[in-house]
Each structure stands twice: as C-alpha cells, then as structure tokens.
C-alpha positions, 0 to 999 in steps of 0.5 A: 499499500502507498502513501502520500504527503501533502504540502500547502504553498499559498501565493501573492502576487502584487502588482502597482496600477501603473504598472503593465500586465500581461493581458489575461483570459478573463478582465481583473476586477479593478481595486479603487483607484484611491489603493494605489495596489491591485491584488491577485490571489491563489491557493494551490496544494502540491500533492506527492505520492509514491508508488512501487511498479513491479512486473509479473515477476516481482521485479521494479520497472525502471525508467518510468516517465510521468507520461507512463502514469495515468493519475485521477483524484475523485475520478478527475485526471490530475497534471504531473509536473514531476516523476523522480524515480528511487532505485534503492540498491542494497549491494552497492552504496548509493551516491554520496548523499549529505547524509553521509557526512558525520552529523551535527546535533539535531537543531531544535530538535526537528527533522531538516526538512526539503525544499517543496516538491523536491527530493533530500535523500535520493536513492535512500531508504528513510527508517526511523525507529520511536521508543516509546519509554514512557508506558514501556517497563524497564525490561522491554525498554532494554530489549528494544535498545538492545534490538536497535543496537544490533540492527545497527552494528549487524543489519543496516544496508548501504541503501539506509539512513535511520533516525531515532526518536524517543517520548519519555512523556516530556514530549517527542525528542529527534536525537539523530535525524536521518543518517547513515553515521552508526557511530551517532546512530549507537549515541544516540540509542545510548543515551536512552537510559532504561527506566527514563520516562517510565510510569505511565502504564495503565491500570486495567481497572477490571477483573484482573486489576491487583487487590489493593487491599482498600474498600474504595479504590480509585477508579483508573479508566480516566487516567487510562483514556487519558494515557492512552490519547498522550500515547498516540498524540504523540506518535502522531506529532512524530509522523508530522515532523517525518512528513516535511521529507516527501519519500517513503518511510517506515516508523519502527515502533517500540511499545509494551502493546497499545490499549484502547479504552472501548471508543474513547480513545478512537477519534485520536487513533484516527487523527494518528492514522490520518498523520502517517497517511498525509506524512506518507509513513507507514508504521511497523510497531513491535510488541517489546514484551515478545513472546510471552507465556501467561500465568493464568493470573499473571506472574510475579510483576503484578499482585493478586486480583483477589475477589472470585474472580481468581475462581470464577475465571473472570480473571484469567478471561479479563488479562488475556483479553486485555494482553489481546486488546493492546496487539489489536491496536498495534496492528491496527495502526500498521494495517492502516498505513500499509505497514506490519506488525511484529508481534509474539516474536523474541527477535525484535531486530526482525521487527526493524529488517522487516521494516527495512525489506518494506520499501523497494525502489519506488517513484515519487509522484507530485501534482498540484491538485484540482480541488485545492480548498482546505476543507479537510475531506478525504481524496481518493486517488488512483493511479495505473501504469500505461504499459504492461497491463500485467504489472502491479502497482502499490500505493496508497487509495487517498488522502485527507486534505488539510483543514484551515483553523476556521473548519476546526470541530471541537475535537479538531481544537482540543487535539491540536491543543493537545498535540501544542502541549506535546511539542518541545518546541515553543509556538510563538504567534501569540504573544504571553508574558507569565509571572508563578509566585510563591506562599506558604500555606503550611508546613508542607505544602505551598500556594503557587499563584500564576498570572498570564498576560496577553497584549489586548492588540493581539487580538486586532486580527479576531476584531479586524474580521468581524467576530463580535467575541472571542475565546482565549483557550487555556491549556497547562501543566506543571511537571516537577524535575522526574518529568512526572506532570503533578498538575495541570489546567485547562479554562477559556476566557470570554472576551467581548471585541464589541463596544468599549471593550474593543477600543480599549484593547490596544491599551489593556491586557488580556490577564489570566490567572491560577494557581497550585498547591504544591510541594517544595522542589524545582518544576517546569511549568508549560502553558499554552494559550491560543486565540479561538477566533483565529488560531493563532497559538503562544506558549511559554516555558519556564523553570521555577523553584518552590524552595523549603523555608522550614530550613531556612535559619540563615535569613528571614522567611519570605515568600515572592514579592509580587509588584502590582498597580491594579488592585480592583474589586473582583466584578470590576476585574473585567479583563482577568479572568474569574479564579475558578481554581478550588484553592482560592481560598488560599489565594492570597492576592484575595483579599476581602472582596478585592484583587491584587493584580501582579504587574507580569511586564514590571512596566508602571505609569508614571501617574498611579501607585504601586502595590508591594506585596510578600509574606513574611515567616516566624514557624521555627518561634514560640513567639513572634519576634516584630519585623522591619521592612522598606522598599528602596528603589536604586538609578545605578549604584544611587538610591533614588527613593526609599520608603518610611520602614513598616514595623510589624509587631504580629503575624496571623494565629497560625503555625506558621505566624504568617506576617503580610507585609504589604506597600503602597508607594506614589511614584509620581516623585519618580521621574520616568526611567529604569530602576532596581527595586529592592524590598528588605525585611529585616529581624532585628531581635535575631540579627536576621535580615531578607533582600529581594531585588529585581529592575522595574521600568517607570513608563512617562 
C-alpha cells in the first residue's frame, strides 16, 4: 500500500496599478483607484504520491516517466508535475548524499526539511526508530534498545538512513536526524536510559487488576484514557515531524502494546492514522514484550487480583483479553498505514529488518490538485500504469486534505492544543508573559499563583475579521524534576470585542490567573494560549523553584514579592479571568473581595501607585518577633527613593505566624526610567535579614 504527503503552497502577487500587466483571459477586478494596488491571490496544494511498480515476476520496473502514469483524484485526471525514481540498491553503496557526512547535533529536535517538490535523500531508504519510553517496563526498554543496537551494528544496509526518536512523557524528541553514521546512531541510542519516562503504564481496572486492599479504590479509567491519548498524540507528533520529507518512510514503533479504552480513544487513533497517511509514513509496531507465556492470574510483576474472579475464571479471561486488545491496536496502526506489526517474537531486531525490507525501489509522483480547498475531506486517488497491464502497483488509495482553522471541529481544536503541548519547541504566534509566585500555606504545602498576560492588541486580527467576541483557550501543566506531571489546568476566557471593550483592547492586556498547591522542589511549567477566532497559539515554558522555607535559618523566611499597579474589585476585573480554581481561598492576593493583579512585565505608569505585597514567616519561633521592612529604588548605584520603615509587631494566628507586608508607593515623585527595586525585611531580635531585588521601569 502506498502513502502520500500533502503540502500547501500560498502565493500572493502584488502589482502596482501603473505597471503594465499581461492580458488576462478574463478581465481582472479593478481595485479602487485610491488604493493604488491590485491584489491577486491563489492557493495551490501540492500532492506527492509514492508508487511501487513491479512486473509479474516481482521485479521493479525502472526508467518510467510521467507519461507512463495516469493519476486521478476523485475521478478527475491530474497533471503530473514531476516523476522521480528512487532506486534502492542494497548491494552497492548509493551515490554520496549529505547524510553520509558526520551529523551535527539536531537543531531544536527536528527533522531537517526539504524544499517543496524536491527530494532530499535520493536513492535512500528512510527508517525511523521510535521508542515509547513512557509506557514500557524497564525489561522491555532494555530489549528494545538492544534490538536497535543490533540492527545498527549488524543489519543496516548501504541504502539505509536511520533516525532515532523517543517519547518520554515530556514530549517527542528527535535524537538523531536521518544518517548512515553508525557511531552517531549508537551514541543517540545510548542516551536513552532504561527507566527513563517509565511510569505511565496502565492499570486495567477490571477483574485482572491487583487488589489494593482498600474498600474504595480510585477508578483508573479516566487516567487510562488520558495516557492512551497522550501516547497516540505523541505518535502523531512524530509522524508530522517526518512529514517534512516527501520520500516513503518506515516508522519502527517500539512499545509494550497499546490498549484502547473502548471507543474513548477512537478519535485520537484516527487522527494519528490520518497524520501518518498525510506524512507518507508506514507504522511497523514491535511488541517489546516478545513471546509471552502468560500465567492465568499474572506473574510476579503484578499483584493478586483477589476476589471471586480468581475462582470463576473472570480474572484470567480479563488478563488474556487485555493482552490481546493491546496487540490489536498495534496491528490496526500497521494495517491502516501499509505497515506490518511484529508480535509474539523475541527477535525484536527482525521487526526493524521487516520495516527495512518493506521499502523497495519506487517512484515519487507530484501534482497540483484541482481541488485546492482545505476542507479536511478524503480525496480518493487512483494511479494506473499505461504500459504492461500485468504490472502490479502499490500505492495509497487516497488522502485527507488539510484543514484550515475555520473548519476545525471542537475535537480538532482540542487535539491541536494537546499536540502543541506535546511539542518540545514553543509556538510564538501569540505573545505571552507569565509570572509564577509562591506563598507558604503550612509546613508542607505552598500555594503557587500563576498569572498570564496577553497584550490586548494581539486580538486585533479577530476584531478586524468582524468577530464580536472570541475565546482565549488555556492549557498548561506543571512537571517536577523527574518529568512527572504533578498538576495541570484547562480553561478558557470569553472576551467581548465590541463596544467599549474593543476600544480598550490596544491599551489593556488580557490577564488570566490560576493557582497550584505544590511541595518544595524544582518544577517546569508549560502554558499555552490560543485565540479561538484566528487559531494563533503562544507558548510559555519556564523553570521555577519552590524553596523549603522550613530549613531557612540564616535569613528571614519570606515568600515571593508581588509588584502590582492594580487592586480591583473582582466584579470589575474586566480583562481578568475569574478565578475558578478550588484553591482560591488560599490565594493571598485575594482580600475582602478585592484582587491584587501582579504586574508581569513590571512596567508601571507614572501616574499610578505601585503595590508591593509579600509574606514573612516565623514558624520556628515560640513568640512572634517584631519585623521592619522597607522598599528602596536604585538608579544605577545611587539611591533614588526609599519608603519609611514599616514595623510589623504581630503575625497571623497560625503555625507559620504569617506576617503580611503591604506597601502602597506613589510613583509621581520618581522621574520615568529604569530602576532596581529592592525589598528589605529585618528581624532585629535575631539579627537576620532578607533581600529581594528586581528591575522595574516607570513609563511616562
């Protein structure tokens, strides 16, 4: 079976009204004279198909040209623009190619693209090895890596180029672009450590599940659905990366089975398959578990299921059914993309050879479709050979056209956000600024408020398009230092684009805030926002540290310092999403129905006051010790302004003895410019101090 890739090309031609133009077949529509420009636009979609042509003896037919093929799309004959033969000779090395040179580190974890309509790797076979480290137990990871090493050392052929890709739960990574350099390939494989990313394997949550010994165990069904979707979405991201190349590609997918949860994962499975079809990729899944002799109630790696199911046969039946279903998904991925699954075999390297042998000499055909509309519909393709009628052709029977954002369904939009979240590289179509703070709640937990700002001018495109309102979609997750997701958020904000709101868009930012409850540690936050009217996406990625203030004995323990120029009533927070987080009661920035909005960019108008808020803690003292705090502004090395000392004589009635410190500073006396703002907290009794410093700017 054959696969294809579709590439969209958009051309815009601007001609001045005074320039002479060739006589068109039809009179052009003239623009108004005062505009001075006539604009012609056309959209074309280049479709690239690959086809294998063999005679009745199974030998590839060579030296064919575009005149030897007839291609139809939905019954309409298409005009071929090029016909390129890829001759794969495994007996002699092919002509030198750029990939033969030593490979530099992959730039930003991507597959190097090729110019539209051109072939980058002439007469080469492309095999990508993809390791799903997130759901494979350690023994399966070891077997998979060993099989890859064996293939590279002993079984790779002269025409082969191999790429290494991996998914560890933190996103898809390209460890090596396509290359024949064995040294580079082995180095990339060896960077994958057994046990890395492992921990997302499922609990089947049926009669085969281990008895946890509790009366009310948590239902894992929702987690299983989410994990399976993430695995399939990561696989979809991988094939999209490979889609920048027109050649046929085999993706060897190492996994410990993949079990669908009823029909809940059907949409993502179809999306992954469609993406592979578009990208001209065939899946060759390899079940890394090998040939398994299953004990009726499980082996030593699983707990006893317990209950009556052990004696009725329900547990054994459920275990066998789960294993079969996990292999059925691998088989479906292969069958729907023209590949083949390697199941129940301990020679995993044979699966890679199987993927290698699946690609023989073939032709790459390209044409500009007569249906350039990006409607997402299926286009049926038929390729016939005008010569020997006994010849056998192998090609993909059709493809799904691309889809513009305006044609996206709700499921498409949700999948787009999830795909963007899995990408290792940020998307910068939408400008995002973010501030992450922390405040101690008790001796173990910290409340971490997160504030996101998007310039209101970013929504100008939606307004110009005539939209009366738009939604800003937000999705984000927080991972710990082991790349385990500890918290996530999914929300949206409805923004009016008419009346006074639209008039103020260029002056005010759209601000969204949420919060998490975390333990001390090092975390990474990844946050995405999307304008639901135009489809533009912005990504923010950053690391932050929540310190353990219980161990602070040299300085005064303090929280983050929040600088703000807005203290508003919640009902008047026009450009701020209402806090829907369950931990809103723990947010110290909320007080008596008013909300302190952090100034993420730390640019303050001269006519407004600056609000400074922080907390000090004395959990290790029996009696609260009086504190003194003040704020200082430095211009270079010189002190430009300093507030009067703020005495604090008592803390809150909690175990932390929390002492809120609030400042209201009038900026009118400071000339516009850049300053260093320093907050100083002194404990005269214990002779301890704490300092916080950050740059700020006062705008005219």
